[in-house]
N, C-alpha and C positions, 0 to 999 in steps of 0.2 A: 720327149723334148717337142714332139710335132703337136701333143694335144696341148702342151704348156703355151706354144706360139700361138695357136689357135685361139686359145682362151683370152690371152693378152691382145689379139687382135680386135677380138669381140669387145673386150673392155675399152679400148681405145675409141672404137667407133661409137659406143654408147656414151662414153665421155664427152666425145665431140658434139654428138646430138644434143645432149644435156647442155653442153656450153653455149651452143648456137640458140637453143630454145631460151635459155637465160638471157642471152644477149638480145635476143628479139624482144623478149618480155620487157627488159629494161628500156630498150629504145621506145617501145609503145608507151610505156609509163612517162618517159622522159618528153616525149612529143605531146602527151595530154596535160602534162605541166606547163609546157611551154606555150601552148595554145590558150590555156586559161590566163595565163600571166598576160599574153597578147591582148586578149579580149578585155581584160581589166585596164590596160594601158589606152587602148582605144577608147574605151568608156570615159576614162579620165580627160583625155584630150578633147573629146566632144564636149565634156562639160566644162571645162575651164580654157579650152582654146577651140571655139567653135569655128568650123571651116567656112570661108567665105563662099558665097554664091558662085556656081559655075558659069562664069560670064562667057567661056566658050561657046556655050550652047546657043546664045544668042545669035552667033553668026551663021547659025544655020536656020534661022526662023526668021520670019517676016518681022519688022520692027513694030507693027502693029499687033503682033500676037501676043498673047500674056505669057509672062515669064513665070517662074515658081513663086509661090506666095512668100518664101523667106527672102527672096531678092527684092520683091516690092517693098516689103516691110523696111528692109535695110536702107534701100534708097529713099524712101519717104522720110525716115527718121534722120538720115543724113541732110535731106534737102530743108526739113524743118529746123535742124540745127544751124546750119550756115544761113538760113532765111527764114526766122519765126514767123509763122502766119499771125499770131497774136501777140499783142504787147503786153497784155496784162498777165502778171505772174506773182509768185508768191516769195521772191528773193528779197533779202534785206539788201540795204545800200551796200553793206560791206561785200556780201556775196555778189552783187551785181557789178561794182567796180572791180572786183577780182576777175570775175569771167570776162568782162570787157576789156581788162587790160591785155590779155593774151593776144599775141600777134604771131602769125605764122613765119617761119623762117625760109619757108620754100616760096619762092616768087610767083612760080606758076601755079594757078588754081586748078582743082581737079574737077572742074565744071564749067560750063559755059557761063562766064560773068560779064553782065553789062553794068558798067558804072553807073550807080544812082545818086541822086543828090537827097540827102535827109533834111527834111524841113522840120524844124523843132520849134513849136510853139509855147512859149512861157506866157501863160495867161491866168488872169485873176479868175475868171468864171466863164461865160460864153465866149463865142467867137462872132461878133456882130457883123463882121465883114465876110464871113464864111461864103456867101454866095458869089463874091468877086473871085475869091481863091477857086471855088468850084469851077468857075468859068476859065480862070487861068490854067487849072491842071487837066481839064477835059482833054480827052484823046492822047494822053502822054502815059498811060498806065506801063508800068515796068520801068521809068525811067526816074522814079521818086518814091519816097517814103515819107510818111507823116507820123510825128509825135507830139502828143498833146499833154502839157503839164498844166493841170488846173488847181489852183488853190482850194483844198476842201472846206475852207471857211466860206466860201462863196458858193452860191447854187449852180448845179451843172445839169443841162438837160441835153441828154444824147441826141445828136442830129439824126435825121431820117437815112435811111440805108442808102439813099441816092447820093448822099454827101460823101466827100473824099475823107471828111473828119469821122465818119461812123466807126464807133468802136477803135480809135487810135489814141484814147486817152492811157497814159502809163500810170502806175501807182504812184500816187503824188502826196506831197505833205504841205503843211502850212508854210508860206513864204512871206518875210518882211523885207521892205526895200532897204537896201544897204547893209543888211546884215549877213551873216555866215548862210542862213537858210537860203538866201538868193543864190549863192555860189553851189549850194548842196543841190539846189533843183537844176541848174545848168548841167553839173556834172552827171546827175541822173538822167537827164535827156541825152546827153552824148553817150553814156553808158549803154542806155537801151538802143540807141541807133547803131552803135558798134556791134551789137549782137547779130545784125544783119550784114554779112561779109561782102554783099554787093555795094553797100553804102560808101561812096569815096569821098564825098564833100558833105560837110555839116554846116548848115545855116540856122542861127539862133535868132528867132523873131518873136514878136509879141501880137497880142489881139488887136493892136492899133495899126499894124505894119501892113503894106499895100505892094503888091509887084509893080515895078515900074516898066517892064517889059514882058515880052510873050514868054511862054515856057522855053521855047527852043533856043531863044537868044540867051536866057539866064542860065539854063544848062550848059549851053557851049561855053559861056563865059567862065563858069566855074570850073567845069570838068577840065577844060584846056588850060586853066592858069597854072603857071609855075609856083606861084605862091598862095599862101592862106592870107586871109584879110582880117588883121587885128592890129590896132593902132598901139605902139609902143613909144610914148611920148615922154620926154624929160622935162616935165614942167617944173620950173625953178620958183613958181609962186607958192604961196601959203596953202592953195588948194592942189598942189602937187607935192612937191618935195617937204612942204609943210606938214603933211600928214604921216611922214614916215616916223616910226617910233624905234627909238634907239634899242628898245629891247629886243628887236628882231635880229641884231647883230649877235654874232658874226655870219649866220646863216645867209641873211639878207642885209647887204650894206646899203648905204645911201646910193652909191653909184649904180646899184642894181634896181633902184626904185623907179618904177614907170606908171604912167597913166594911160587910159584908153577907153573907148566907147565899150559899153558892155555887150553890144550886139555884134557878136563876132561871127566870122565864118573860117572853118578849117578843113584842111584835107585829113586824111585817115591817120597819117603817121602823126600829126599834131595832135589830133583828138585822142589817140592812144596816150600820148605823153601826159595830156591834162588829166584823163581819169587815173592814171597811174601815180600820181603825185602823192607821195605821203610825208614829204619833206617840208614843202613851202605851206600847204594849207593849214596844219596844226598850228604854225606859228602866226599866220594870218588869223585864224579863229582865235587866238589868245590875244593877239596885240592890235588888231585893226578893228576898230568900233568907231561910230561917229564922233567927230567928223572925218574919220576914216572910213571909207566906203569900199568894202571888199569887190563890189562889182566892178568898180572902175580902176581897182589897183592890183587885185590878185593876179588874173590872167596875164595882164600886160608884163608884170614883173617875173612871173613864172616863165613865160616865153622868153623874155628878155635874157634870162639866165641859161635856160635849157636849150633853146633852139631858135635864137632871134633870126636865122637866115631863112627860116620857113615862112615868114610873113612879109607881106608887101608894107607893113607899116601905115594901114589905112583901113577903114571900114567900107563896106559896099551898101550900108544902110545909112539913107540920109535922114537928117533931122535939122530943124531950125533953131539954132541957138542965139540968134541975134538980138532977142530980147533979154538975155541974161536970166540968172535964176537957177533953181536946182533942176528945172525940168524944161524941155524944149517946148516950143508952140504948139497947141493942138489946133489942127485944121479942122473947119466946119464945112457943112455943104456948100455954102455960098462961096467960099475959098477954091473950090475944085473947078478948074477951067482946063482947057486943052493948052492954052498958053502957059499956066501955072505949072502944069505938070511937064512939058517940054522944057520950061526953065530948070526943072529939078533934073531931068533926065540928061540934058545935053549942056548944062550950063557950068561944068568944071573941067578942068585938065588934071591927068594923073598920068602915071606909068602902068601899062599893062604888058607884061611878059618882055619888058625892055624897051617898049615903043610908046610914045606920046598917043594919048587917047582922050576923046571927050565924053566917054562914057565911064563914069567912076562910080555912080550908085545904081544897084539893082534894085532896091527897095526903099520905100519911104515911111516915116512916122512922125508924128502921132496923128492918127485920122480918126475922127469922131464917127460914132454910127451913123450921123446924119450925112456923111459923105458917101454912103453907100449907093444911093440912086443916082447921084451924078457920077460916080465912078463906073456903075454898070452901064449907063448910058454912053460913057466914053471908052467901055471896055473894047469893043471892035476896033476903034482907033488904037487904043492903047497897046493892044496886043496884036497889032499888025506885025507881019515878018521885018525884023530889022537884021541887018548883018554886022558882025564887029568888023 
């Protein structure tokens, strides 16, 4: 019996040792399996869900010291996305309008944003008054952006690098006065300007336009305005309601129909509404042809229906229509005097942010190339500091 018990005890010890060795081997195999799977998961996450740069490390370094390459690349890409350096691109109009129609729902910007004014020039060819505009913009870098749409049917020579217009031409297409292509060009300018998240105000100008005040005054006037500047007039005459096409009904009724100046100014919210429109534009394109002119009716009617409270119902670009006809008076060199310009600058009354004001127009048109030299001579006087 003693021998049997001893053998049984030896068997139990051997069995126990084998059990624990097997268990240890199993644990080692399981650990290797889990480790392999974990590595695969990490690799998968690194490929499809890259980790953001470690911003905490910057708190321990000087602001002037170099960060990791991945951080710099990411920041540069973001900066170029919210404020593109180049205005030339390969997007189609459809792609451009789609991208420009995006509006963030978070009000606070994730970067230091200084509101800019986008100056959008719709020109036939060159800019004969460019030297005056160069004088106007000088010293105010960072507060404005420039976009130039040039009809490719006209010759265009790139201005010198010293000019604010250097490489500011956007991809452009042919434009016909009074036709849908004119609206296409305006929306194309707006969409390109909207790609810069810092652009807050958008003003449409032509190559015959001039600034009537210095940059600081115009910037303050626009950026501080509670309204955009676009006329929405219900003109009962033949040149107003008489241009309405009944085929536009029911989307656009006669009571919706409005008329206004082509040369508008818009804040960012209104600009997004304009480039996002896919309802009114197709109807105008089909049913508004001369004597219906899209540049006089499309935007006023659209804004009247969609967001009439966003506009002051007037333009900030002056023109002389007293002679009648389809086009305003063109001014030449001999017309440009200090008294003439002061009459344009201070000769009207209007409402600005609810208060009566004698400054209603910030820009003037149509100024012939022969007015450049007189305007340059008057520039120091014209661009003197004026306060609202």
